[in-house]
VEXLUM-468427 format. One line per field, with one value per residue (C-alpha): residue number from 0; residue in one letter; z, y, x. Coordinates in steps of 0.02 Angstrom, whole numbers. Example, Ala and Ser with C-alpha at 12.3 -4.5 7.8 and 13.67 -1.06 7.14 Angstrom:
BEGIN
n	[0; 1] $
res	[A; S] $
zz	[390; 357] $
yy	[-225; -53] $
xx	[615; 684] $
***
This chain:
BEGIN
n	[0; 1; 2; 3; 4; 5; 6; 7; 8; 9; 10; 11; 12; 13; 14; 15; 16; 17; 18; 19; 20; 21; 22; 23; 24; 25; 26; 27; 28; 29; 30; 31; 32; 33; 34; 35; 36; 37; 38; 39; 40; 41; 42; 43; 44; 45; 46; 47; 48; 49; 50; 51; 52; 53; 54; 55; 56; 57; 58; 59; 60; 61; 62; 63; 64; 65; 66; 67] $
res	[X; X; X; X; X; X; X; X; X; X; X; X; X; X; X; X; X; X; X; X; X; X; X; X; X; X; X; X; X; X; X; X; X; X; X; X; X; X; X; X; X; X; X; X; X; X; X; X; X; X; X; X; X; X; X; X; X; X; X; X; X; X; X; X; X; X; X; X] $
zz	[1050; 1069; 1147; 1010; 967; 1143; 1130; 961; 1060; 1193; 1084; 975; 1138; 1209; 1031; 1049; 1241; 1277; 1459; 1596; 1458; 1504; 1380; 1445; 1338; 1338; 1237; 1276; 1336; 1349; 1197; 1171; 1011; 1003; 1020; 906; 771; 801; 783; 619; 568; 607; 553; 361; 385; 434; 595; 684; 698; 874; 982; 964; 776; 671; 522; 493; 402; 467; 620; 739; 777; 933; 864; 948; 860; 857; 948; 836] $
yy	[2597; 2504; 2526; 2560; 2696; 2750; 2777; 2882; 2999; 3015; 3057; 3184; 3267; 3291; 3381; 3512; 3540; 3733; 3740; 3688; 3615; 3463; 3331; 3194; 3025; 2999; 2821; 2808; 2676; 2503; 2389; 2196; 2165; 2044; 2172; 2293; 2131; 2101; 2252; 2293; 2116; 2195; 2364; 2260; 2147; 1999; 1906; 1802; 1612; 1534; 1372; 1449; 1497; 1381; 1406; 1610; 1716; 1737; 1639; 1750; 1612; 1670; 1639; 1673; 1808; 1786; 1883; 2004] $
xx	[-1686; -1502; -1361; -1281; -1402; -1413; -1226; -1214; -1336; -1242; -1062; -1173; -1227; -1061; -995; -1143; -1116; -1069; -1034; -1165; -1281; -1373; -1447; -1577; -1596; -1772; -1828; -1993; -2099; -2049; -2111; -2119; -2061; -2184; -2334; -2266; -2244; -2441; -2464; -2406; -2483; -2657; -2621; -2608; -2764; -2693; -2714; -2556; -2562; -2558; -2607; -2805; -2780; -2678; -2745; -2688; -2586; -2420; -2322; -2193; -2064; -1922; -1748; -1580; -1480; -1283; -1152; -1057] $
***
């Protein structure tokens, strides 16, 4: 869940609140994007390229996001 998504949930819950209502945000368990990517790739029957397996189906490359 991104900060923007969480803030939207907070705004929506404040509109729905009546009196002493309490809303809790449950974002679930933390997960690394790389782990999720590897799982999705393996579910498709493919393998991730790494140092031990250079001639495999897909490579995961880290990039830096641009602000804004």
